[in-house]
C-alpha positions as CSV (number, residue, x, y, z in Angstrom):
1,M,-92.8,-58.4,-37.5
2,S,-90.2,-60.8,-36.1
3,K,-90.3,-62.0,-32.5
4,P,-88.2,-60.0,-30.0
5,V,-84.7,-61.3,-29.8
6,R,-83.2,-62.2,-26.4
7,F,-80.2,-60.2,-25.3
8,H,-77.7,-63.0,-25.5
9,E,-79.0,-64.1,-28.9
10,F,-78.7,-60.5,-30.0
11,L,-75.1,-60.4,-28.8
12,L,-74.1,-63.7,-30.5
13,S,-75.8,-63.0,-33.8
14,N,-74.3,-59.5,-34.1
15,A,-71.0,-60.1,-32.4
16,P,-68.8,-58.9,-35.3
17,Y,-70.7,-55.6,-35.8
18,L,-70.9,-54.8,-32.1
19,S,-67.3,-55.7,-31.5
20,A,-66.2,-53.4,-34.3
21,G,-68.2,-50.6,-32.6
22,V,-66.5,-51.3,-29.2
23,L,-63.1,-51.4,-30.9
24,L,-63.6,-48.0,-32.6
25,T,-64.8,-46.3,-29.5
26,F,-62.1,-47.9,-27.3
27,L,-59.3,-46.8,-29.7
28,S,-60.9,-43.3,-29.8
29,S,-59.6,-43.0,-26.2
30,F,-56.1,-42.0,-27.6
31,G,-57.7,-38.8,-28.9
32,Q,-59.9,-38.1,-25.9
33,T,-59.3,-35.5,-23.2
34,F,-59.1,-38.0,-20.4
35,F,-56.1,-39.7,-22.1
36,I,-54.3,-36.6,-23.5
37,S,-54.5,-34.9,-20.1
38,V,-52.4,-37.7,-18.6
39,F,-49.4,-36.2,-20.4
40,A,-50.3,-32.5,-19.7
41,G,-47.6,-32.0,-17.1
42,Q,-44.9,-33.4,-19.4
43,I,-46.1,-31.4,-22.4
44,Q,-46.2,-28.2,-20.5
45,T,-42.7,-28.7,-19.1
46,E,-41.3,-29.8,-22.5
47,F,-42.7,-26.8,-24.4
48,G,-42.6,-24.2,-21.5
49,L,-46.4,-23.7,-21.5
50,S,-48.5,-22.2,-18.7
51,H,-51.9,-23.6,-17.9
52,A,-53.5,-20.9,-20.1
53,G,-51.1,-21.6,-22.9
54,W,-51.7,-25.3,-22.9
55,G,-55.5,-24.8,-22.7
56,G,-55.3,-22.3,-25.6
57,L,-53.4,-24.6,-27.8
58,Y,-55.8,-27.4,-27.0
59,M,-58.8,-25.3,-27.8
60,V,-57.2,-24.3,-31.2
61,G,-56.4,-27.9,-32.2
62,T,-59.8,-29.2,-31.1
63,T,-61.8,-26.4,-32.8
64,A,-59.9,-27.1,-36.1
65,S,-60.8,-30.8,-35.8
66,A,-64.5,-29.9,-35.3
67,L,-64.5,-27.8,-38.5
68,L,-63.0,-30.6,-40.5
69,M,-65.5,-33.1,-39.1
70,V,-68.3,-31.3,-41.0
71,A,-66.6,-32.1,-44.3
72,A,-65.1,-35.5,-43.6
73,G,-67.9,-37.0,-41.6
74,G,-70.1,-37.5,-44.7
75,L,-67.6,-40.0,-46.0
76,S,-69.3,-42.6,-43.8
77,D,-72.3,-42.4,-46.1
78,I,-70.0,-43.4,-49.1
79,L,-67.3,-45.7,-47.8
80,R,-67.7,-48.9,-45.8
81,V,-66.7,-48.8,-42.2
82,R,-64.0,-51.3,-42.6
83,Q,-62.4,-49.1,-45.3
84,L,-62.8,-45.8,-43.7
85,G,-62.2,-47.2,-40.2
86,A,-58.8,-48.7,-41.2
87,L,-57.7,-45.3,-42.7
88,V,-58.9,-43.5,-39.5
89,L,-57.0,-45.8,-37.2
90,C,-53.9,-45.4,-39.3
91,G,-54.3,-41.6,-39.1
92,L,-54.7,-41.9,-35.3
93,A,-51.5,-43.9,-35.1
94,A,-49.7,-41.3,-37.2
95,A,-51.0,-38.6,-34.8
96,C,-49.6,-40.5,-31.8
97,V,-46.2,-40.8,-33.6
98,L,-46.3,-37.0,-34.3
99,M,-46.9,-36.3,-30.6
100,A,-44.0,-38.7,-29.7
101,L,-41.5,-37.2,-32.1
102,N,-42.4,-33.5,-32.1
103,H,-40.0,-31.1,-30.5
104,N,-41.3,-27.9,-32.1
105,Y,-43.8,-25.6,-30.4
106,W,-45.6,-24.7,-33.6
107,V,-46.3,-28.4,-34.4
108,L,-48.0,-29.0,-31.1
109,P,-51.4,-27.6,-32.2
110,L,-51.2,-29.8,-35.3
111,S,-50.6,-32.8,-33.1
112,I,-53.6,-32.0,-30.9
113,F,-55.7,-31.4,-34.1
114,A,-54.8,-34.8,-35.5
115,L,-55.4,-36.7,-32.2
116,R,-58.8,-35.0,-31.7
117,F,-59.9,-35.4,-35.4
118,F,-58.9,-39.1,-35.8
119,G,-59.6,-40.1,-32.2
120,Q,-62.5,-38.4,-30.5
121,G,-63.9,-37.2,-33.9
122,M,-63.8,-39.8,-36.6
123,S,-63.4,-43.0,-34.6
124,T,-66.4,-42.2,-32.4
125,H,-68.4,-40.9,-35.4
126,L,-67.9,-44.1,-37.4
127,A,-68.9,-46.3,-34.5
128,I,-72.1,-44.3,-33.8
129,V,-73.1,-44.0,-37.4
130,A,-72.6,-47.7,-38.0
131,M,-74.8,-48.7,-35.1
132,A,-77.5,-46.2,-35.9
133,R,-77.6,-47.4,-39.5
134,W,-77.2,-51.2,-39.1
135,F,-79.8,-51.6,-36.3
136,V,-83.4,-50.3,-36.2
137,A,-85.5,-52.2,-33.6
138,T,-82.4,-52.9,-31.4
139,R,-80.7,-49.6,-32.1
140,G,-80.6,-48.6,-28.4
141,R,-78.9,-51.8,-27.4
142,A,-76.4,-51.5,-30.2
143,L,-75.4,-47.9,-29.4
144,S,-75.1,-48.6,-25.7
145,I,-72.8,-51.7,-26.3
146,A,-70.6,-49.8,-28.8
147,A,-70.2,-46.9,-26.4
148,L,-68.8,-49.3,-23.8
149,G,-65.5,-48.9,-25.5
150,V,-65.0,-45.3,-24.3
151,S,-66.0,-46.3,-20.8
152,L,-63.4,-49.2,-20.9
153,G,-60.7,-46.8,-22.1
154,Q,-61.6,-44.2,-19.5
155,A,-61.4,-46.8,-16.7
156,L,-58.2,-48.5,-17.8
157,L,-55.9,-46.4,-20.0
158,P,-55.1,-43.5,-17.7
159,L,-54.3,-45.9,-14.9
160,I,-52.2,-48.1,-17.1
161,F,-50.2,-45.3,-18.7
162,V,-49.7,-43.4,-15.5
163,A,-48.2,-46.6,-14.1
164,L,-46.0,-47.1,-17.2
165,M,-44.8,-43.6,-16.9
166,T,-42.7,-44.6,-13.9
167,I,-40.6,-46.9,-16.1
168,L,-40.9,-45.4,-19.6
169,D,-40.5,-42.0,-21.1
170,W,-43.7,-40.2,-22.0
171,R,-42.7,-40.0,-25.7
172,T,-42.2,-43.8,-25.8
173,L,-45.7,-44.2,-24.4
174,W,-47.1,-42.3,-27.4
175,L,-45.3,-44.7,-29.7
176,V,-46.9,-47.6,-27.7
177,S,-50.3,-45.9,-28.3
178,A,-49.5,-45.7,-32.1
179,A,-48.7,-49.4,-32.1
180,V,-52.0,-50.3,-30.4
181,C,-54.0,-48.2,-33.0
182,L,-52.1,-49.9,-35.9
183,M,-52.9,-53.3,-34.5
184,G,-56.6,-52.3,-34.4
185,A,-56.9,-51.7,-38.1
186,P,-56.5,-55.3,-39.4
187,V,-58.8,-56.5,-36.5
188,L,-61.5,-54.1,-37.6
189,V,-61.2,-55.2,-41.2
190,R,-61.5,-58.8,-40.1
191,L,-64.5,-58.2,-38.0
192,L,-66.3,-56.5,-40.8
193,S,-65.3,-58.9,-43.6
194,Q,-69.1,-59.2,-44.4
195,E,-70.1,-55.7,-43.6
196,R,-73.4,-54.3,-44.6
197,T,-73.6,-51.6,-47.3
198,P,-73.1,-47.9,-46.3
199,Q,-76.2,-46.8,-48.0
200,S,-78.4,-49.2,-46.0
201,S,-80.4,-50.1,-49.1
202,S,-82.0,-53.2,-47.6
203,E,-85.2,-52.8,-45.7
204,D,-84.0,-54.5,-42.5
205,V,-81.3,-51.8,-41.9
206,S,-83.1,-48.7,-43.2
207,S,-85.6,-46.4,-41.5
208,T,-87.2,-43.1,-42.6
209,G,-87.6,-40.0,-40.4
210,M,-90.1,-37.1,-40.3
211,D,-92.6,-37.0,-43.0
212,N,-91.8,-40.7,-43.7
213,R,-88.7,-39.9,-45.8
214,H,-84.9,-39.6,-45.6
215,W,-83.5,-36.1,-45.0
216,T,-80.3,-34.8,-46.4
217,R,-77.8,-32.9,-44.4
218,W,-78.8,-29.5,-45.8
219,E,-82.5,-30.2,-45.2
220,A,-81.7,-31.1,-41.6
221,L,-79.7,-27.9,-41.2
222,R,-82.8,-25.9,-42.3
223,S,-85.0,-27.7,-39.8
224,P,-85.8,-25.9,-36.5
225,V,-85.6,-29.3,-34.9
226,F,-81.9,-29.5,-35.5
227,W,-81.2,-26.1,-34.0
228,L,-83.4,-26.6,-31.0
229,M,-81.4,-29.7,-30.1
230,V,-77.9,-28.1,-30.7
231,P,-77.6,-26.6,-27.2
232,S,-78.2,-30.1,-25.7
233,I,-75.4,-31.5,-27.7
234,L,-73.0,-28.6,-26.9
235,G,-73.6,-28.5,-23.2
236,P,-72.6,-32.0,-21.9
237,A,-69.5,-31.9,-24.1
238,A,-68.5,-28.5,-22.9
239,F,-69.1,-28.7,-19.2
240,T,-68.4,-32.4,-18.3
241,T,-65.1,-31.9,-20.2
242,A,-64.4,-28.7,-18.3
243,F,-65.1,-30.5,-15.0
244,F,-62.4,-33.1,-15.7
245,F,-60.1,-30.6,-17.3
246,H,-60.1,-28.5,-14.1
247,Q,-60.2,-31.4,-11.7
248,L,-57.2,-30.2,-9.7
249,H,-58.7,-26.7,-9.3
250,F,-62.0,-28.1,-8.3
251,A,-60.5,-30.4,-5.7
252,T,-58.6,-27.5,-4.2
253,T,-61.7,-25.4,-3.9
254,K,-63.4,-28.2,-1.9
255,G,-60.4,-28.6,0.3
256,W,-59.7,-32.1,-1.1
257,T,-56.5,-33.6,-2.6
258,L,-56.6,-34.7,-6.2
259,L,-56.2,-38.3,-5.2
260,E,-59.3,-38.0,-3.0
261,L,-61.3,-36.6,-5.9
262,V,-60.1,-39.1,-8.6
263,A,-61.0,-42.0,-6.2
264,Y,-64.6,-41.3,-7.2
265,F,-63.8,-41.7,-11.0
266,P,-64.3,-45.5,-11.0
267,F,-67.6,-45.0,-9.3
268,F,-68.5,-42.4,-12.0
269,T,-67.5,-44.8,-14.8
270,V,-69.5,-47.7,-13.4
271,M,-72.6,-45.6,-13.0
272,S,-72.3,-44.1,-16.5
273,V,-72.1,-47.7,-17.9
274,V,-75.2,-48.7,-16.0
275,S,-77.0,-45.6,-17.2
276,M,-75.9,-46.3,-20.7
277,L,-77.2,-49.8,-20.7
278,V,-80.5,-48.8,-19.1
279,A,-80.9,-46.0,-21.6
280,G,-80.3,-48.4,-24.5
281,W,-83.0,-50.8,-23.1
282,A,-85.4,-47.9,-22.6
283,L,-84.7,-46.5,-26.0
284,D,-85.7,-49.8,-27.7
285,R,-88.9,-49.9,-25.6
286,W,-90.1,-46.3,-25.8
287,G,-88.0,-44.5,-28.5
288,A,-85.6,-41.6,-28.3
289,T,-88.3,-38.9,-28.8
290,R,-90.0,-39.8,-25.5
291,L,-86.8,-39.9,-23.5
292,M,-84.8,-37.0,-24.9
293,P,-86.5,-34.1,-22.9
294,L,-85.7,-35.8,-19.6
295,Y,-82.1,-37.0,-19.7
296,Q,-80.2,-33.8,-18.9
297,L,-82.2,-33.0,-15.7
298,P,-79.7,-35.0,-13.6
299,L,-77.0,-32.6,-14.8
300,V,-78.9,-29.8,-13.3
301,A,-78.8,-31.6,-10.0
302,A,-75.1,-32.6,-10.4
303,F,-73.8,-29.0,-10.9
304,I,-75.9,-27.6,-8.1
305,I,-74.5,-30.3,-5.8
306,F,-70.9,-29.6,-7.0
307,A,-71.5,-25.9,-6.3
308,T,-72.9,-26.4,-2.7
309,V,-71.5,-29.6,-1.2
310,S,-68.0,-30.6,0.0
311,S,-68.8,-33.8,1.8
312,G,-68.0,-37.3,0.5
313,V,-71.6,-38.3,0.4
314,G,-72.5,-35.2,-1.5
315,M,-69.7,-35.6,-4.0
316,A,-70.9,-39.2,-4.6
317,A,-74.4,-37.9,-5.2
318,G,-73.0,-35.3,-7.7
319,F,-71.1,-38.0,-9.6
320,L,-74.1,-40.2,-9.6
321,C,-76.3,-37.5,-11.2
322,M,-73.6,-36.6,-13.7
323,A,-73.1,-40.3,-14.7
324,A,-76.8,-40.7,-15.2
325,S,-76.9,-38.0,-17.9
326,V,-73.5,-38.8,-19.4
327,G,-74.4,-42.5,-19.9
328,A,-77.8,-41.6,-21.5
329,H,-76.0,-39.0,-23.7
330,S,-73.9,-41.7,-25.2
331,V,-77.0,-43.4,-26.6
332,L,-80.1,-41.2,-26.9
333,P,-79.1,-38.3,-29.2
334,S,-77.5,-40.7,-31.8
335,S,-80.7,-42.6,-32.1
336,F,-82.8,-39.4,-32.1
337,W,-81.1,-38.1,-35.3
338,A,-81.8,-41.5,-37.0
339,E,-85.4,-41.5,-35.9
340,V,-86.0,-37.9,-36.9
341,F,-84.0,-37.6,-40.1
342,G,-83.8,-41.2,-41.4
343,T,-80.7,-43.3,-41.9
344,R,-79.7,-42.7,-45.6
345,S,-77.7,-39.6,-44.9
346,I,-77.1,-40.2,-41.2
347,G,-73.3,-40.0,-41.6
348,A,-73.4,-36.5,-43.0
349,I,-76.0,-35.3,-40.5
350,K,-74.2,-36.9,-37.6
351,S,-70.9,-35.3,-38.7
352,L,-72.6,-31.9,-38.0
353,V,-73.6,-33.1,-34.5
354,M,-70.1,-34.5,-33.9
355,A,-68.6,-31.2,-34.9
356,V,-70.8,-29.4,-32.4
357,M,-69.8,-31.8,-29.7
358,V,-66.1,-31.5,-30.4
359,F,-66.4,-27.8,-30.5
360,G,-68.0,-28.0,-27.1
361,T,-65.1,-29.8,-25.7
362,A,-62.9,-27.0,-27.0
363,V,-65.0,-24.1,-25.7
364,G,-65.9,-25.6,-22.3
365,P,-62.4,-25.7,-20.7
366,G,-61.5,-22.3,-22.3
367,L,-64.6,-20.5,-21.1
368,T,-64.6,-21.9,-17.6
369,G,-60.8,-21.3,-17.3
370,L,-61.3,-17.7,-18.2
371,L,-64.0,-17.4,-15.5
372,I,-61.6,-19.0,-13.0
373,D,-58.9,-16.4,-13.9
374,L,-61.6,-13.7,-13.3
375,G,-62.1,-15.0,-9.8
376,I,-65.2,-17.2,-10.3
377,N,-64.2,-20.7,-9.1
378,F,-65.4,-23.7,-11.0
379,D,-67.6,-25.0,-8.2
380,K,-69.5,-21.7,-8.1
381,Q,-69.9,-21.7,-11.9
382,G,-72.1,-24.8,-11.2
383,Y,-75.1,-22.5,-10.6
384,G,-74.8,-21.0,-14.1
385,I,-74.2,-24.4,-15.7
386,A,-77.3,-25.8,-14.0
387,V,-79.4,-22.9,-15.4
388,Y,-77.9,-23.7,-18.9
389,F,-79.1,-27.3,-18.7
390,L,-82.5,-26.2,-17.6
391,L,-82.6,-24.1,-20.8
392,T,-81.4,-27.0,-22.9
393,T,-84.2,-29.1,-21.5
394,L,-86.8,-26.5,-22.4
395,C,-85.3,-26.3,-26.0
396,M,-85.5,-30.1,-26.2
397,V,-89.2,-30.1,-25.1
398,F,-90.0,-27.8,-28.1
399,G,-87.7,-29.6,-30.5
400,V,-89.1,-33.1,-29.7
401,A,-92.7,-31.9,-29.8
402,T,-92.1,-30.5,-33.3
403,A,-90.4,-33.8,-34.4
404,R,-93.0,-36.1,-32.8
405,G,-95.9,-34.3,-34.5
406,R,-94.3,-34.9,-37.9
407,L,-93.4,-38.5,-37.1
408,T,-96.9,-39.2,-36.0
409,A,-98.3,-37.7,-39.2
410,A,-95.9,-39.8,-41.2
411,T,-97.1,-43.1,-39.6
412,A,-100.8,-42.2,-39.3
């Protein structure tokens, strides 16, 4: 065993790989809900869409991207990240161009599909799979650093593009987005000029899972461990996305202006980054299986707070709790799949997980929006959402117990 590497030494010695991960997650922002929603007003006006119509089209495009992820995600087990990543970024640029130039209602779901598939789907998937495969003892740190790209995009891009919207047409801004994605492709190729192999054949970048072996995607699908963990992957994607999707409605129910609510978003971003880095450190020290059953409990507290509190202090506490789970969610599950099923087919297995997550981002806004139309405001839905996360925690307890028993047996 080699001596533990200090954090700054870890950063310097792995800078190209970590930078590639950050680049991919940052550029995924152009297909994330927090960025697309910046243009929601212009899109609804341009195409004559109601809130329900826009939400429905968004759900259709996102669901279709989740289905394709199941098939396409396995390509990361075959192709190098610099090859597949460059293609994905070019696809994301094309999706941005399509959104900029489209004037037909029937093409809009296709635009959403392409943005979600190449952005939130494949760009994020590639970064996570690469970190999970390339790093073993320092996997937690690698995943947490790579995930910083999304936080950076969430903190900067909406503010920048809202400001630019005062001087540039919204369609022009989508062309700017396309140019940024295209510029990212050669940078990615340069960073990974000496990339490790996708099959992780060397011992220093390969690790087995349960029963001391590598699992295939279909073997993982037949494992009860996978299905016990699925609700915990679906829930955060569904309900945190729904929270931000319905932010105007939520602010209104609390008697706040939207500006007063979004003033807390930088606080949320900072706290989620802190949580992400702490989770990465804890993961390398204790492993994902010890931490997984605990990390969604703050979401229980967050949605109870959102349901009951309207004060500024209470809202800050709610965002703090939500950030704690969101940050940990960026790191822990990705490492869990590698620990439990091994790294040889991690791309194919992770594509299933990513499909579940993307599907959650489609279902969450639609389901909560339907309940709002039925007279159940989003803040009061928080009680039911909190119960859901209690159930996901219980499922994780059983799933992790099953996995740890087989991991212990494999190393005994």
